[in-house]
C-alpha positions as CSV (number, residue, x, y, z in Angstrom):
1,M,4.5,-12.2,29.2
2,I,5.8,-11.2,25.8
3,S,7.7,-7.9,25.6
4,T,9.1,-5.9,22.7
5,D,10.4,-2.3,22.6
6,R,6.9,-1.1,21.7
7,L,4.5,-3.6,23.2
8,D,3.9,-5.8,26.3
9,L,1.5,-8.6,26.0
10,I,0.3,-9.8,29.4
11,P,-2.1,-12.7,30.3
12,L,-5.8,-11.8,30.6
13,R,-6.8,-11.3,34.2
14,S,-10.2,-10.6,35.8
15,E,-8.8,-7.2,37.1
16,H,-8.7,-6.0,33.4
17,A,-12.5,-6.1,33.1
18,A,-13.1,-2.8,34.7
19,E,-10.8,-0.9,32.4
20,M,-12.0,-2.9,29.3
21,T,-15.7,-2.2,30.0
22,E,-15.2,1.4,28.9
23,V,-13.0,0.4,25.9
24,L,-15.6,-2.1,24.7
25,S,-18.7,-0.1,25.4
26,D,-18.9,1.7,22.0
27,P,-21.9,0.2,20.1
28,A,-20.1,0.9,16.8
29,L,-17.5,-1.7,17.7
30,H,-20.2,-4.3,17.9
31,T,-21.4,-3.5,14.4
32,F,-18.4,-5.6,13.2
33,T,-18.1,-8.1,16.1
34,G,-21.8,-8.7,16.7
35,G,-23.8,-8.5,19.9
36,T,-24.0,-5.6,22.3
37,P,-21.6,-4.1,24.9
38,L,-21.5,-6.2,28.1
39,T,-22.3,-4.7,31.5
40,P,-19.3,-4.4,33.9
41,A,-20.5,-7.5,35.8
42,A,-21.0,-9.6,32.6
43,L,-17.5,-8.7,31.3
44,L,-16.0,-9.5,34.7
45,A,-17.7,-12.9,34.7
46,R,-16.5,-13.5,31.1
47,Y,-12.9,-12.6,32.0
48,E,-13.0,-14.9,35.1
49,R,-14.2,-17.8,32.9
50,L,-11.5,-17.1,30.3
51,A,-8.7,-16.8,32.8
52,V,-9.7,-20.2,34.3
53,A,-10.3,-21.9,31.0
54,H,-7.0,-20.8,29.5
55,P,-4.3,-20.9,32.1
56,I,-0.8,-19.7,31.3
57,R,1.3,-22.5,29.8
58,R,5.0,-22.3,30.3
59,C,7.4,-24.0,27.9
60,G,10.3,-25.9,29.3
61,G,13.6,-25.1,27.9
């Protein structure tokens, strides 16, 4: 996790998919990114794949 006074960056988790489905559902967004909005099930599947494919790496110190 990376935190500043104004922003917290947290690792992507599958639980975020439900909230992000609404955020990413605007077709106008996809004018610039390509494709179409994903269904809630498709976004959940994508987030599950991404969370497994990119585990959190911790740096030793």
